[in-house]
C-alpha positions in Angstrom: 193.6 77.7 7.6 193.0 81.3 8.2 193.0 82.9 11.5 189.8 84.6 10.8 187.8 81.4 10.5 184.9 80.6 12.7 186.8 77.7 14.3 189.4 80.1 15.9 187.2 83.0 16.6 186.8 82.4 20.4 190.4 81.5 21.0 192.7 84.4 21.9 196.3 84.7 22.8 197.0 84.7 26.5 198.3 88.1 27.7 201.3 88.3 29.9 201.0 89.4 33.5 202.3 93.0 34.0 204.0 93.8 37.3 203.1 97.2 38.7 205.4 99.2 40.9 203.1 101.0 43.4 205.7 102.7 45.4 205.1 106.1 43.9 201.3 105.6 44.3 201.8 104.9 48.0 204.0 108.0 48.4 201.3 110.2 46.9 198.7 108.6 49.2 200.9 109.3 52.3 201.4 112.9 51.3 197.6 113.3 50.8 196.9 111.7 54.2 199.4 114.1 55.9 197.9 117.1 54.2 194.3 116.1 55.1 195.3 115.5 58.7 197.1 118.8 58.9 194.2 120.8 57.5 191.5 119.0 59.5 189.5 121.2 61.9 187.8 119.3 64.7 185.8 122.3 66.1 183.0 122.1 63.6 182.8 125.9 63.6 182.4 127.2 60.1 182.5 131.0 59.5 181.6 132.7 56.3 183.5 136.0 56.6 182.3 138.9 54.4 184.8 140.5 52.1 184.5 143.8 53.9 186.2 142.4 57.0 190.0 142.1 57.4 190.7 139.9 60.4 193.7 140.6 62.6 196.4 138.0 63.0 197.4 136.2 66.2 199.6 133.4 67.4 196.9 132.0 69.6 196.1 128.3 69.1 192.8 128.0 71.1 189.8 126.9 69.1 186.4 128.6 68.7 183.3 127.4 70.5 179.9 126.9 69.1 177.9 130.1 69.7 176.4 133.0 67.9 178.7 134.6 65.3 178.7 138.4 65.2 180.7 139.8 62.3 181.5 143.5 62.2 182.9 145.6 59.4 183.2 149.4 59.6 179.8 149.8 57.9 177.8 146.6 58.7 177.0 144.1 61.4 175.9 140.5 60.7 174.6 137.9 63.2 174.9 134.4 61.9 175.2 135.5 58.2 172.1 137.8 58.6 172.8 141.5 58.1 171.3 143.4 61.0 173.0 146.8 60.8 174.0 148.8 57.7 175.1 152.3 58.7 174.4 153.6 55.2 170.7 152.7 55.3 169.8 152.5 59.0 169.4 155.9 60.7 168.8 155.1 64.3 171.1 152.3 65.6 171.9 153.5 69.1 169.8 153.6 72.3 169.1 156.9 74.0 172.3 156.6 76.2 174.3 155.7 73.0 175.7 152.5 74.7 173.5 149.9 73.0 173.3 149.0 69.3 169.6 148.4 69.1 169.2 146.2 65.9 172.1 144.0 67.2 170.5 143.8 70.7 167.1 142.8 69.3 168.6 140.1 67.1 170.8 138.7 69.9 167.8 138.5 72.3 165.8 136.7 69.6 168.7 134.2 69.1 168.9 133.6 72.8 165.2 133.1 73.1 165.2 130.7 70.2 168.1 128.6 71.7 166.3 128.5 75.1 163.1 127.4 73.4 164.8 124.6 71.5 166.6 123.5 74.6 163.3 123.2 76.5 161.5 121.3 73.7 164.3 119.0 72.6 165.9 116.6 75.2 169.4 116.3 73.6 169.8 119.9 72.5 172.6 122.1 73.9 171.6 124.6 76.5 172.2 128.3 76.1 176.0 128.8 76.6 176.1 132.6 76.4 179.1 132.5 74.0 179.4 135.0 71.2 182.1 134.7 68.5 183.2 138.2 67.5 184.7 138.5 64.0 185.8 142.2 63.9 187.6 144.1 61.2 190.9 145.3 62.4 190.2 148.9 61.4 187.1 149.2 63.8 187.7 151.6 66.6 187.9 150.4 70.2 185.0 152.6 71.3 182.8 150.8 68.8 184.0 147.4 70.1 183.1 148.5 73.6 179.6 149.2 72.4 179.4 145.8 70.7 180.6 144.0 73.8 178.2 146.0 76.0 175.3 145.2 73.7 176.2 141.5 73.7 176.4 141.4 77.5 173.0 143.2 77.9 171.4 140.6 75.5 172.7 137.7 77.7 175.9 136.8 75.8 178.6 137.4 78.4 181.4 135.1 77.1 183.3 136.6 74.2 185.6 134.8 71.8 187.5 136.9 69.3 188.1 135.2 66.0 191.5 136.0 64.5 193.6 134.7 61.6 196.1 132.2 62.7 199.8 132.4 61.7 199.7 129.2 59.7 196.6 130.3 57.7 198.2 133.5 56.3 
């Protein structure tokens, strides 16, 4: 008889059981687990930093809080990823006493009012914390930083958190 006949068509040879060594697979999984735990950030604060900003370094290990994010480069200011000041296109950015940055002040006041309105209408919403996370380019002059902080304080944001690049992230 031939092996190709109809009678033997459904009969197949039994395959041998293959033993797998999964030790190397477990090693890889442990390495991935350690890597993921090491890079996990529990704060939930996500910052999109513009390419114009070079963040200073620090050895500080405290984490950022949720709050309004103000990002400052030598030419621009962003509030929560929205550009509010561009010194190349905006002519009048300072108040009459040159202590307030007006477009930044207006945007921060509107953010504060929005958070307070949401806190009143939604029962589980966070109340206004007054925290501002400042992401400032390391080349910005101190006199400009003083104006930024004064503007934030006048708008109701009196708790400052400076965002810096940690040692391990460099």
